[in-house]
C-alpha positions in Angstrom: 14.4 25.6 -27.6 16.1 28.2 -25.4 17.2 31.7 -26.4 20.1 31.4 -24.0 23.6 30.7 -25.1 26.1 29.6 -22.4 29.2 31.7 -22.0 32.4 29.6 -21.9 33.8 29.1 -18.4 37.2 30.7 -19.5 35.2 33.8 -20.7 33.3 33.9 -17.4 36.6 33.9 -15.5 37.9 36.7 -17.7 34.7 38.7 -17.2 34.9 38.3 -13.4 38.5 39.3 -13.3 37.4 42.7 -14.8 34.5 43.0 -12.3 36.1 42.9 -8.8 32.8 43.1 -6.9 31.6 39.8 -8.4 32.9 36.3 -7.9 32.5 33.1 -9.9 31.6 30.1 -7.8 33.3 26.9 -9.2 30.3 24.6 -9.2 28.6 22.8 -12.1 26.4 25.8 -12.9 29.1 28.4 -12.2 27.0 31.2 -10.7 28.3 34.7 -10.4 27.7 36.3 -7.0 27.9 39.6 -5.3 27.0 41.0 -1.9 26.0 44.6 -1.6 25.8 46.5 1.6 23.6 49.6 1.8 23.6 52.4 4.3 20.0 51.7 5.3 17.1 49.3 4.8 15.2 51.6 2.4 18.2 51.8 0.0 18.4 48.0 0.0 14.7 47.6 -0.7 14.9 50.2 -3.5 17.8 48.2 -5.0 15.7 45.0 -4.9 12.8 46.7 -6.6 15.0 48.1 -9.4 16.9 44.8 -10.0 13.6 42.9 -10.0 12.0 45.2 -12.5 15.0 44.9 -14.8 15.0 41.1 -14.5 11.4 41.0 -15.5 12.0 43.2 -18.5 15.0 41.1 -19.8 13.3 38.5 -19.0 15.5 36.7 -16.5 15.3 35.1 -13.1 17.9 35.4 -10.4 18.4 34.5 -6.7 18.5 37.3 -4.2 18.9 37.1 -0.4 18.0 40.1 1.7 19.2 40.6 5.3 18.3 44.1 6.4 21.0 46.2 4.6 22.9 43.4 2.9 21.7 42.1 -0.4 23.3 38.9 -1.9 22.8 38.3 -5.6 23.4 35.0 -7.4 23.1 34.8 -11.1 23.0 31.8 -13.4 20.8 30.6 -16.2 19.1 27.4 -15.2 18.0 26.6 -18.7 21.6 26.2 -19.8 23.3 25.3 -16.6 25.7 28.2 -16.7 26.1 31.9 -17.3 24.4 33.6 -20.3 24.4 37.2 -21.7 21.2 37.7 -19.8 23.1 37.3 -16.5 25.8 39.7 -17.6 23.2 42.2 -18.7 21.5 42.1 -15.3 24.9 42.4 -13.6 25.6 45.6 -15.4 22.2 47.0 -14.4 22.5 45.9 -10.8 26.0 47.4 -10.6 24.6 50.8 -11.8 21.7 50.6 -9.3 24.1 49.8 -6.4 26.3 52.7 -7.4 23.3 55.0 -7.5 22.4 54.0 -3.9 26.0 54.0 -2.7 26.0 50.2 -2.2 29.3 48.8 -1.2 30.7 45.3 -2.1 
């Protein structure tokens, strides 16, 4: 039995509307995604370390792509095939870390 509860698609759309740096991809699992551009490689790597540590503490998995200064995040909860509160919790943390490092959407 999973501790994850899916957030309704309409609620996900509403949430994304109030978080302009994030997008909802209209696929069966409805991931939320964000690209963050950092001023240098070290800031990007620091962001990765902070998001990864937070994901481990929640606990939650996510997909991250790193291309020098650009970090792409993709969040969805595989166990339920959609977005859960765990995704949104990690988003809030990631947004804070990006702001701390002056990451841009």
